[in-house]
N, C-alpha and C positions, 0 to 999 in steps of 0.2 A: 321542486325535487332536481333537477341535474344541477344546482348550486350544491346540493347534500353527495351525488354521486360525484362528482368533480372533488370533493373538497378528501372522500373515501380515497380518490384515487392519486390523489397527491400525498396522504397521509401512507398509503402504504408504497409510494414508489419512495420514498423522502430514507428509511431505513436502504432500502439497494442502493441509492445514488449514495450516502455513508458509506457504504462497503465497497462501493466500485472506489471512491474516494483515498478509501484509506489502504485499497490494495493497490492502487495507482501511486500513492506516495512511496510505501514499501519497495515498489520497483525501481519507483525514481530512486530512491536509498540507493537500495543494491546493486544498481547498476552503473550510477551517474558519481552519487556521492561519497558510499563507502569506501571506493576503488580510491579517489582521488584525496580521502583525506586516509587513507593507512599510503597514500604515497607519500605524503608530506609529513608524516610523523615515523617512516622506515616502519611500519610494520610489517612483517610477513607476508609470502604469498599463501601460504596454505592458512593461517587466519585471518584473511583478509577471504580465502575461496570459504571457510567455515563462518562467517561473518556473512557473507553473500546467499549460503543457504538458507540458513537459520530465519534472515527476513524473506525469503523467497517462499518459505514454510507459513511464515504469518501472512505474507501478504495472500498464501491461497485459503487462507484458514478462514477471511471476510471474503 
């Protein structure tokens, strides 16, 4: 019976872990990767800020 409970708990934690990793990935992209790429290609700061905001909103969705 304990194996069944542990299997249920691990299957319930998987969507939470996936959401956490996805949110962390979006946060990493918006705080580190996006500004670096924007500077490299010469994107304007206002467009960079708008893209950062969109990525942070997407991170909060999950």
